[in-house]
N, C-alpha and C positions, 0 to 999 in steps of 0.2 A: 408774619404768617406762621402759624404753628406747623411743625413737622408732623406728618401723619404718625410716624413711629418714633417714640422717644422712651428713655428710661425713666422709671418712677423713682428718681433720686430723692424726691421730697419725702419719701418714707424711709427713715433712717433707723434701722433696728437698734443700733448701738445707742443712739440718743434716747430711744424709747426705754431701753434697759436702764440707762443711767437715770432717767427721770423716775422710773419705778423704784430704784434703789434709794434715791434721794428722798422721795416722798415717803418711803417706809420709815424714815428717821424723824418725821415731824412729831413734835410733842403735841399733847392735847391743846395747849395754848396756841401753838402755830396753826393747828387745824381750825381752831375757832377764828383765827385771823383770816384764813382762807375763806371760811363761810361768810364772814363779815364783808370781805372784799367782793364776793360774788353778788351781794345785794346791791352793789353799785352798777350792775348789769353790763359790765365791760368784759366779761368772760374771765377765764383763768389760764394759767400757763400749764404746760404738760406736767411739770413737777407738782403743781398745786392740785391738779386733777388726780395725780397718782396718790397724793397724800389722802385724799378723800376715799380712794379705793382701798386703802389699807386700814381704815377705821374699824376697830373691833370693839369699841366701847358703846354699849347701848344708848347711853345718854348723848354721846357725840353723834351717833347714828341718827337719833331722833332730831337733833339740831340740823343735820344735813337734809332730812326729809322735810322739816318745817320750812327751811329756806327754799327748797325746790318748789313747794306749793306756793309760797309767796311770790317767787319770781315768775312762775307760770301765770298766776292770776294778775300780776302787775302788768305783764306784757299782753296776754291774750284773754284775760278774764276767765270766767268759769265755763266758757263755751267749749264744746267738743264737736269737731267736724267729723261727719260720717261719709264713708265711701264704700263701694263694693268692688272687689276684683272681678275681672272678666278674662278667663283663660280661653284664648281663641285657637291655640295649636299646641299639641304635645309632641310634635316632631322635634327631634333633637339629635345633633351629631356629636354631642359630648357624652362622656361617661363618668359624670361626677358621682362620687361615692355616696353622697347624702341625698340624692334626688331621685324621685320615682320616674322622672323623664329620661334617665340615663339610657343610653343606646343598648346596653346589655339586657335591659328589662324586656321580656318578650310578651308584648301585648299589641293589639292593633292600634296603629297611630292614626291620628285624625286632625284635620283642621276644619274649622267651621266655614260653611258657605256664607255668602252675604245674607241669604234668607235666614239661615240659622242664627247669625249674629243679631239680626233684627228681632227674632223671637226671644233670644237671650236678653237683649236690652229691654224689651217690653216688660219682661218679668222683673228685671231690676228696677225699672221706672215705676212699676206698680207697687213696689215696696215703699217707694218714696225717695229713692236715691237720685241725686243730681250729678254725682261724681263717679267716674269709673277709673280703676287702675287696670289698664290693658296689659295682659301678661301672655308671653309665648316662649316656647323653647327656641333654641338656636338651630336653624336649618336654612341656609341660604337658598336651597332649591325648593323645598316645600313651604317655606315661610319667609319669602324675601321681603325687603322693605316695601315694595309695591303692594304686597298683600296687607301689610300693617297699615299703610296709609289709606288703602281702600276700606279696611275695617274701621278706621277712625271716621272716615266720611259716612259710612253706614251708621255708625253709632250716633254721630251728630245729627244725622237726617231722620232718625227714628224717634217717633213720638207716640205716647199712649195716653189719651185723655189730656190732662194738664202736665203729664210727665215728659220731660226732655232731659238729656244729659248735657250739662253746660261746661264740663271740664273733663278732659281725658288725660290722665297721667299715664305714661308709657314705661313699662319695665321690659326692655328687650336687651339682648346681648350687646356688648361693646361693638361699635361699628365705626365707619369713616366719617370725616367731616361732611362729605357730600350727602351721605344718608341722614346725618343729623339735620342738615339743611332741609331735607325732605320732610322729616318729622316736624320741624318748625313750621314749614309751609302748610302742613296738614292740620295745624292747630294744637300741637302738644301743649299741655299745661306744664307739668314737671317731668323731666326725664329722670327716671329712677334706675339705679344700678347698684346692687349690693356687692361689696368687695368680697364677701364670704369670709375670707381671712387675709389679714395683712402680713402674716408670717410667711415669708417666701418658701421655706422648706415645706411647711404644712400645705401651702397652696399647691405646690407641685405634687404632693402625695395624694390629695383628694380630687384633683382634676386630671382629666384625660380628654384630648380633643382640642379644638381651637381655643376654648376657654382656658386651657392650661398656660397660655401666654400671659404671665403675670404683668409684664410691663404694658402690653396692649390693653389689658383689662383695667389696670389701675390708672392709666392716663386717659381713660374714656371721657371723663368730665372735661378735660382740657379740649378735646375735639368737639364735645357738645357745645362748649362756649364758643369755639371757633365757628361752629355751624349756626350760631345765632340763638341758641337756647340759653336763657339766663336764669332759669329755675331748675336746679338739679337736686335729687334726693339720694342720700347715701345710707349705708348700714352695713353691719357685719352679721354673719350667721353665728350666733353665740353657741359654742359647743364644739367648734372645730379646733380651737387652740385656747391658750390661757386668756381668760376674760379680761384681766387687767392689761395685758399687752395689747389686746385688740381695742380696748376702749381708749387708751392713750394714743394708739395709732390712728384711730378714727378722728380724734381731736387734731392730731397732726395734719391729717388730710384736709379737714375743715379749715384750719388756719392757713394752710397753703392756698386753698382756693380763695379765701378772703383776701389774703395779701396779694395774690397774683391778679385776680379779676375784680376785686372790690366787692365780691358777692360770695358769701359763705353758702353752705347747703340750705336750701329752702326747707328740707325735711331730713330728719334722721330716723331710721326705722330700727326696731329691736327684735328681729326674728330669732327665736331659739330653735335648735334642732328638734324636730318632731318625728315620730315614726312615719315611715312611708313604705310603699310597696317596693320590695327588693333591697331594703336596708334594715339594719338593726342598730339601735342606740348603744348596744353592748360593744360595738366596734369603735366607739368614740369616747376617749378617756377624759375629755374636758367638759362634760355636761355641766351646765351652770345651774346651781340650785336657786330656789325662789328668793332667798334673802340676798344673795349676791346679785341676782337679776334686778331686784329693787334698787340696790346700791348703784348699779350701772346707770339706770334711768335717772335717778335723782342727781348723781354726780355730773352727768352730762348736761342736765338742765342748768346746773350752776355754772358749767364751763362754756356752754354755747347758748346763752339765754334767748337769743333772737330766733332760734330755729324751731320750726314745727316738729313735734316728736310724735311718732306713729307707733301704735300697738295693734297687732293683727289678731285675728281669731285663733291663732295658734294656742293662745293661753286660755285656761279654764275660767269660767265666769267670775267666781268669787275672787280669785287671785287677780284677774284682769282689772277689777274695780279697785283693788288695792294699788295697783301700779298706775292706773289712770290718775290717782290722787297725787302722784309724785312728779307730775310735770307733763303728762301726755296731753296733746292737743288734738290729735286725730286718731280715729279708730275705724276699722272695718266692721261691718255688721251684716248678718244674714249671708255670710260668705260661702261660696262654692269654689272648690279648687280643682275641679275636673272640667275638661272641655265638654260643653253642652249640658252641664249639670243643672243650670237654672231652669231651662225649659223642660228638661227631663224630670226634675222634681215637681214642676208645675203639672205635668201630665200625670205623674203618679198620684199627686194629691187629688186630681180630678177623678181618676179611675179607681182609687183606693188600692193601688198595687203596693206590694211590699217594697221598701226601699232597699235596693241591692246595689247601690252606686259604688260600694267599696269592693265589689267582687273582683278578684284578680283576673286580669285579662280583658276586662271590659274597656271599650274605647274611652270611657269617662273616668278611668283610674285617676284619683286625685294626686296632685303633686306632693301633698303631705296631708297628714290627718289634722282636721280642725278640732280645736278644743272647746270653742264656744259655739254651740248650735242654736242659740236663741235667735229669734227673728229680730229684725230692726226695731219693730215696735216694742218687743219685750225688753230689749236693751234700753231703749229710751225710757220706758216705764220704770225700770230699775234705777236709772241714773237720776231721774228728776228729784227724788227726795234729798239727794246729796247736794242740791243747788246747781247742778250742771244744766246748761242750756244747749240742746242739740242745734247744730248748725249744718246747713247744706249750702253754705255761701260759696260763690265763685266770683265775687265782685272784683277782687284784686286782679285776677287774671284778665277779666274782660274790661277793666278800667285802666290797664297799663301799669298797675302797681305790682310789677314783677322785678326780678333782678335787683339792681341798685336802688330803684325806687321803693321796692318792698323793704329792703334791708334798712334803708334810712328811717323808715317808720318803725320797723320792728326793734332796731337797736336803741331807739329813743323811747320805746314803749308807747308811741302814739298810734300804733296799729290797733290797739284796743278801742280807740275812739270810733273806728269803723267796724271792727269785728263784732262788738256787742249789738249794735242796732241791726246789722246785716244778719247776724245769727237769729235774732228775733223775727225778722221778716221771713226768712226761709223756714224757720220752725213753724210760723203761722201757716205757711203754705202746706207744710206736712200735716198740721192738725186739721186743716180744712179738707184735705184730699185723701189722706191715707190712715190717719191715726185711729186706733180703737176707741170706743167710748170711754173706757177706763183711763187711757192715756190722755184723752182730751180733758177729762175731769181733773186728773192729777196735774195737768199743765197749767191750769188757770192761776193758782197762786204762784207757781214758779215763774210764769211770764210777768206777773205784776212785780215780783221782787226784782227780776232781771231788768225791767224797765227803769227802776230807780238807779241802776248803775250806768244808765245812758246820760252822759253830761256833755255840754251844758243843757239847761232847761229847754232852750229852743230846739235843740236836736231831739230831746226826748219827746217833745210835743209833735214834731214832724214824724218821728218814728210811730207814735200813736196814730197819727193820721194815716200813715201808710199801712199800718196793721188793719185799720178799718177798711181801707180800700181793698186789701187782700181778702178780707172776710166778705166783701161785696162782689168778689169775682176776679179782680185784677191779679196778675201774676208777674213774677220776675222784677220786683221793685228792689232797688238797692242804692246804697250811698257810695 
């Protein structure tokens, strides 16, 4: 039985520093050997990842990027899973220097009622989404676990036309084994918690409040596993400390989970610091530039090939599509990062009111500024010519392909055999129920090309049959 409180000894800063120093000395030939090894889909060591992070030769960099694309497509195909975040409460007892929810920010706090959650969810469903990432600040009085589980029930119970939410991933503060059990019983998909920074000294400088407890926060995944949650999502907030250190530490944590529980992270996210109410990027000396950010994503794809990799709407549209090509398998779309923003935006669109959702002091002050303001349909329209197939699939979660069962398929690249047909089925639902005429037209050749990647032939034929059943009105078919 896991102890509730333990030290995060699995993050060893000296080992990270040594790996970075050793990786810095790799010759171009040694780096190419690392790239070749990554194509075996068994992952890389800390030192090998570090070697990739030090590459400064454009030709070698191109080879890293090429390998990242190949690995992603070999395991997951060219499908991109879509989701939307839903912020239900901005009450917070912490004073984190990088976040608009920090307690020092003076604006009215709010949490959504169940009726408000229902309205928010309907807007999200009417976009075409089937997955939600539930987000909330840390406040055990104003936003206790009972509120989160009630919100989850409301989300699952809310339907709009053919729209339902089939998977809720939850991003809330580190908590106890008992509360993780409550999340599990409420139907959590993936429990997500970003480390923010693995560097202890920096962690203590940027956090104030309960979140400032480095060990409690960093060992949260251990308690989540003890509570029965076998799908967890990780990430760091790039820009708080040196990006090479953070990336090697992230791999160290992933390897620890894999070794200890037989299950590595289901997802890794790549948030970068963005402007937010009450903070300035000028106060953060480790801001990550675009080229280094692309290297982070590609290098981790080579190092943790089985993991779903997430890119949020923090990034600008053109750059976002560049990064997607380097190994990203999930993206948010049509995102709102303020409490109540979806239904508020819907009301403004109906009334023709001016969008004032970023006005300081409003209850819907966003947690951070969004970089990609395109709608879900616009993003899909832009991605289709690149050969991507949008997916709203939740089949693995509902078929028991989670934890070790999912990892067994992902690590052997067999997950693609289900990802591709399920992506097509859910995309067909989107085309029937939500897509614009232009997107429907653009999707026709894309769907036909993607069908040819469904193998063997009998599976392809069954997929065609189910696509026709969806066109005839059936929904929620999956393999």
